[in-house]
N, C-alpha and C positions, 0 to 999 in steps of 0.2 A: 448301169448301176453303180459302178465305180464311183461317179461323179456325185451321185445323191448322198452316199456314205460318207465322204469327204465333207461334204456341206454339214451333214448331221453331226460329225465329229467336230467339225470347226465351230458350230453355231453351239454344241454342247459346251465345247471348251471356251466361247466367248461369254456363255452365260454364266459358267462356272468363275471364271475371272471376274465378271460383273459382279457377282454376289460376294467374292472374296474382297474386291475393292470397296464395296458397299460397306460390308463388315468392318473393315479397318478404319474407314472413313467414321462410322458410328462410334467405335471404340475410341478414336483420336477425341472426336466431339466429347464424348462421355469423360475422358480422362480429363481433357482441358477444362471442362464444366467442374468436375470434381476438385480440380487444382484451384480454380477460382473462388469455389465456396468454402475451401479450407484457408485460403488467403483471408477471405471475407469474415470468417469466423475468428481468426487470429486478430484481426483487425478491431472487430467489436469487443474482443477480450481486452484488447489494449485500451480501447476507449472505456470500458466499463471499469478498468483498474485505475484510469486516470480520473475518472468521475468520482470513485470513491475516495481518492487521495485530496481530491478537491473538497469533498464533504467533510473530511477530516480536518482539512486545513481551517475550512470555514467554522467548524464547529469549535475549534481550538481558538481562532480570533473571537469568537462569540463569549466563549467562557472566560478568556483572560480579561477582558475590562472588569468584569463583575468581580473576579479575583483581587484584581488590582485596586479597585476602588475600596473594597473591604480592608485589603493591607494598608492603604494609605491612610484610612481612617484610624486604624489600630497604631500605624506610626506616629500620628498625631497625638493620640492619647499618651504614648509612652514619652514624646519629647516634652507634652505639657506636663508630664508627672516626673519629668527629669530622669527619667530611666534610660540615660543615654547609651550603655553598654547594650541594652536590649535592643534599643531602636537601631544602632549601629550593625548588630549582627543581623536583624531583620533587613536591613536596607541591602547588605552584602549578598545576603541569601536570596532576596528578591531579584537583585541585579543578576546573578548567576541564573537563577531560574528562568528569567525571560531571555537572557542571551542564549541559553541552550535551547530553550523551546521553541526559540524563533529562528534558529538556525538549522534544527534537525529537520529532516524530512520524516514527517509522520507516518510513512508508510514503508521507512526502511527499517530492516531488522539490526538490533543492537545488543550487544551484551547484556545480560540480565544485570550484571554488576552495574553498568552505566544507568539502567533503567531504574534500579533501586537508589542509585545516587540521585537522580532526578527526583525520585518521589520523597526522598529524603529532605530535599530542598524545600519542597512543596510543604510536608509534615513539618519541618522546623519553624517555617513560618506560621502555620496553622498553630503549632505549639505555642507560641508567643501569644497569639489571640485567644487560645482556650488552655491555659495552663492547667486547669482543674479538670476539664473535661477531657482532654486528649493524653493518651499515654501511647506511645509507639515501641513495639519490640519488633525487630527484623531477624528473622532466624533464617538463613539460607545456607544450605550445605555448600561447601567450598567447589565441589565438582560441578556445581550448576551455576557459577557464577559467569562462565564463559558461554552458557547456552544463549542462542539467539531467539530474541523475542521481538513482535511488533511494537513500535515506538508508539 
């Protein structure tokens, strides 16, 4: 009888170890799968962010030719009317505006003061085009000038 008790204990122990090892294996597979899913989600978020940045750049390049065409027409009119100081200021603003807009990352965060400076360049150009219809006043508290905004 002693032999059958030992076999029962050994088989019971073997079954317990078997389930223990299977449980650890299942846990390992589940954790590995969860890690892979997390990595895939992070990669998908990165791709989504890059796609949004590409869309912003495409939109910027689509709008700029229209703006450039209108500004060049306005410059032509200023030159024909011999309003050289206004034309020169508009050319300088246009050059600075395009240099800045084409070198900046549209998804980067920039200080509000930089974004306001950029918008002022644009509005100064438009001010020359529409002097009677466009009036600009910017009133930003100084403590907000270094706040980061999406460009």
